[in-house]
C-alpha positions as CSV (number, residue, x, y, z in Angstrom):
1,X,0.0,0.0,0.0
2,X,2.9,2.3,0.8
3,X,4.5,1.7,-2.6
4,X,1.2,2.3,-4.4
5,X,0.8,5.6,-2.5
6,X,4.4,6.5,-3.4
7,X,3.8,5.9,-7.1
8,X,0.6,7.9,-7.0
9,X,2.3,10.8,-5.3
10,X,5.2,10.8,-7.8
11,X,3.0,10.8,-10.8
12,X,1.3,14.0,-9.6
13,X,4.4,16.1,-9.0
14,X,7.1,17.8,-11.0
15,X,10.3,16.1,-12.1
16,X,12.4,18.1,-9.7
17,X,10.1,17.0,-6.8
18,X,10.4,13.4,-8.0
19,X,14.2,13.6,-7.9
20,X,13.9,14.9,-4.3
21,X,11.4,12.1,-3.6
22,X,14.0,9.5,-4.8
23,X,16.6,11.0,-2.4
24,X,14.1,10.5,0.4
25,X,13.2,7.0,-0.6
26,X,16.9,6.1,-0.6
27,X,17.0,6.9,3.1
28,X,14.3,4.3,3.6
29,X,16.4,1.6,1.8
30,X,13.9,1.0,-1.0
31,X,16.4,0.7,-3.9
32,X,13.8,-0.6,-6.4
33,X,11.5,2.4,-5.8
34,X,14.4,4.8,-6.1
35,X,15.3,3.3,-9.5
36,X,11.7,3.4,-10.8
37,X,11.1,6.9,-9.5
38,X,14.3,8.2,-11.2
39,X,13.4,6.4,-14.4
40,X,10.4,8.8,-14.8
41,X,12.8,11.7,-14.8
42,X,15.8,12.9,-16.8
43,X,18.2,12.5,-13.9
44,X,21.0,10.2,-15.0
45,X,24.0,11.5,-13.1
46,X,23.7,10.0,-9.7
47,X,25.0,6.5,-10.3
48,X,25.0,5.6,-6.6
49,X,21.2,5.9,-6.7
50,X,20.7,4.3,-10.0
51,X,23.2,1.4,-9.6
52,X,23.5,0.7,-5.9
53,X,26.2,-1.9,-5.0
54,X,24.0,-3.8,-2.6
55,X,24.9,-7.4,-1.5
56,X,28.5,-6.8,-2.4
57,X,29.6,-9.0,0.5
58,X,28.1,-11.9,-1.5
59,X,28.5,-10.6,-5.1
60,X,32.2,-9.9,-5.2
61,X,33.5,-13.2,-3.8
62,X,31.0,-15.2,-5.8
63,X,31.8,-13.5,-9.1
64,X,35.5,-14.0,-8.4
65,X,34.9,-17.7,-7.8
66,X,33.1,-18.2,-11.0
67,X,35.2,-15.9,-13.1
68,X,32.5,-13.6,-14.4
69,X,32.4,-9.8,-14.2
70,X,30.6,-8.4,-11.1
71,X,29.2,-5.5,-13.1
72,X,27.4,-7.9,-15.5
73,X,26.1,-10.0,-12.6
74,X,24.8,-6.9,-10.9
75,X,23.1,-5.9,-14.1
76,X,21.3,-9.2,-14.2
77,X,20.3,-8.9,-10.5
78,X,19.0,-5.3,-10.9
79,X,17.1,-6.2,-14.0
80,X,15.6,-9.3,-12.6
81,X,14.4,-8.2,-9.1
82,X,15.3,-4.5,-8.5
83,X,17.0,-5.8,-5.3
84,X,13.9,-7.5,-3.9
85,X,15.2,-10.7,-2.2
86,X,11.7,-12.2,-1.6
87,X,10.0,-11.4,-4.9
88,X,8.5,-14.3,-7.0
89,X,7.7,-13.9,-10.7
90,X,4.3,-14.9,-12.2
91,X,6.0,-18.1,-13.6
92,X,7.5,-19.0,-10.3
93,X,11.1,-17.7,-10.5
94,X,12.3,-16.5,-7.1
95,X,14.8,-14.3,-5.3
96,X,17.3,-11.6,-6.3
97,X,18.4,-13.3,-9.6
98,X,15.0,-14.9,-10.3
99,X,15.8,-18.6,-10.6
100,X,13.2,-21.2,-11.5
101,X,13.0,-24.1,-9.0
102,X,14.3,-26.7,-11.4
103,X,17.2,-24.5,-12.5
104,X,18.1,-23.8,-8.9
105,X,18.2,-27.5,-8.1
106,X,20.2,-28.5,-11.1
107,X,22.7,-25.6,-10.7
108,X,23.1,-26.3,-7.0
109,X,23.8,-30.0,-7.7
110,X,26.3,-29.2,-10.5
111,X,28.3,-26.7,-8.4
112,X,27.9,-28.1,-4.9
113,X,25.9,-25.2,-3.6
114,X,23.9,-25.7,-0.4
115,X,20.3,-25.2,-1.4
116,X,18.9,-25.6,2.1
117,X,18.7,-21.9,3.0
118,X,16.4,-21.5,0.0
119,X,16.4,-19.3,-3.1
120,X,15.2,-16.3,-1.2
121,X,18.3,-16.3,0.9
122,X,20.5,-13.5,-0.8
123,X,23.8,-15.4,-0.4
124,X,22.4,-18.6,-1.8
125,X,20.5,-16.9,-4.6
126,X,23.5,-14.9,-5.8
127,X,25.6,-18.1,-5.8
128,X,23.1,-19.9,-7.9
129,X,22.5,-17.0,-10.2
130,X,26.2,-16.4,-10.8
131,X,26.9,-20.1,-11.3
132,X,24.1,-20.3,-13.9
133,X,25.5,-17.2,-15.6
134,X,28.9,-18.9,-15.8
135,X,27.3,-21.9,-17.5
136,X,25.5,-19.7,-20.0
137,X,28.7,-17.8,-20.8
138,X,30.7,-21.0,-21.2
139,X,28.0,-22.3,-23.5
140,X,27.8,-19.3,-25.8
141,X,31.0,-17.5,-25.4
142,X,29.4,-14.0,-25.6
143,X,27.9,-11.7,-23.0
144,X,24.9,-10.7,-25.1
145,X,24.0,-14.3,-26.0
146,X,24.5,-15.4,-22.4
147,X,22.3,-12.6,-21.2
148,X,19.6,-13.5,-23.7
149,X,19.7,-17.1,-22.6
150,X,19.2,-16.1,-19.0
151,X,16.0,-14.5,-20.0
152,X,14.7,-16.6,-22.9
153,X,16.3,-20.0,-22.0
154,X,19.4,-21.6,-23.5
155,X,17.5,-23.7,-26.0
156,X,16.6,-20.7,-28.2
157,X,20.0,-19.2,-28.6
158,X,21.4,-21.7,-31.1
159,X,18.3,-20.9,-33.3
160,X,19.1,-17.2,-33.0
161,X,22.7,-17.4,-34.1
162,X,23.3,-15.7,-37.4
163,X,24.2,-17.4,-40.7
164,X,27.3,-15.3,-40.7
165,X,29.2,-13.3,-38.1
166,X,27.5,-9.9,-37.4
167,X,28.1,-7.0,-35.0
168,X,26.6,-7.6,-31.6
169,X,24.4,-4.5,-31.7
170,X,22.8,-5.7,-34.9
171,X,22.3,-9.2,-33.4
172,X,20.7,-7.7,-30.3
173,X,18.3,-5.5,-32.4
174,X,17.2,-8.7,-34.3
175,X,16.4,-10.8,-31.2
176,X,12.9,-12.1,-32.1
177,X,11.4,-11.6,-28.6
178,X,10.7,-8.0,-27.7
179,X,11.0,-8.8,-24.0
180,X,14.4,-10.5,-24.4
181,X,15.7,-7.8,-26.8
182,X,14.8,-5.1,-24.2
183,X,16.2,-7.2,-21.4
184,X,19.6,-7.6,-23.1
185,X,19.8,-3.8,-23.7
186,X,18.8,-3.1,-20.1
187,X,21.3,-5.5,-18.6
188,X,24.3,-4.4,-20.7
189,X,23.4,-0.7,-20.0
190,X,23.3,-1.4,-16.3
191,X,26.6,-3.3,-16.5
192,X,28.2,-0.1,-17.8
193,X,26.8,1.8,-14.8
194,X,28.1,-0.7,-12.4
195,X,31.5,-0.9,-14.0
196,X,31.8,2.8,-13.7
197,X,31.0,2.6,-10.0
198,X,33.4,-0.3,-9.4
199,X,36.3,0.8,-11.5
200,X,35.8,4.4,-12.5
201,X,36.0,3.5,-16.2
202,X,34.0,1.9,-19.0
203,X,35.1,-1.0,-21.2
204,X,34.4,-0.1,-24.8
205,X,31.3,-1.8,-26.2
206,X,33.4,-3.3,-29.0
207,X,35.6,-5.0,-26.4
208,X,32.8,-6.2,-24.2
209,X,30.5,-7.2,-27.1
210,X,32.5,-8.5,-30.0
211,X,30.8,-9.7,-33.2
212,X,28.4,-12.6,-32.7
213,X,29.9,-15.7,-34.4
214,X,27.9,-17.7,-36.9
215,X,26.8,-21.3,-36.1
216,X,29.7,-22.7,-38.2
217,X,32.3,-20.4,-36.6
218,X,31.0,-21.2,-33.1
219,X,31.2,-25.0,-33.8
220,X,34.8,-24.6,-34.9
221,X,35.8,-22.9,-31.7
222,X,34.2,-25.5,-29.5
223,X,35.5,-28.6,-31.2
């Protein structure tokens, strides 16, 4: 009820007032509401509000263990749950990184992760989510494809590989599912914000997102 009232208030006030409202909400530790409130404004400069490094005590050692970028992993977490540890999606995915029960069980078994605290436990969920991201990156060898697979499922990605190598931005724009296309853009944009916060610099898009290999080229690199 409080969040509904907050949204109703924000929609009836000026942009400047909404920015001030976001600053107030930040004091209440409602990061998701801060992000959604600022998204209705043109305020883009306060990265600490837009890309909070919450759960870093779990995220940093976990991403180091699995050898994946923490900025990318935070981009997934932010896009999936807006930092809500106990949220459940309409299809049953749960926790910060929104894992389906079957995926959580299989991932826990593969990587020896203790599932007993449950997927709504932040430390457990981040371990499972990062382990699954590691699997997707190893499967597809590309951050855009791995991100798309996290949203749409790994079975669709081979079907979406181009007949010949193309630039990553073109591949992203041609993802058949609107939800997945928007999701990949949102995650990679957020990864840039988190990288800036963590390292004070940005990896060029051409480095982070090289051309997407064709099916034949990918097969050659994995044999």
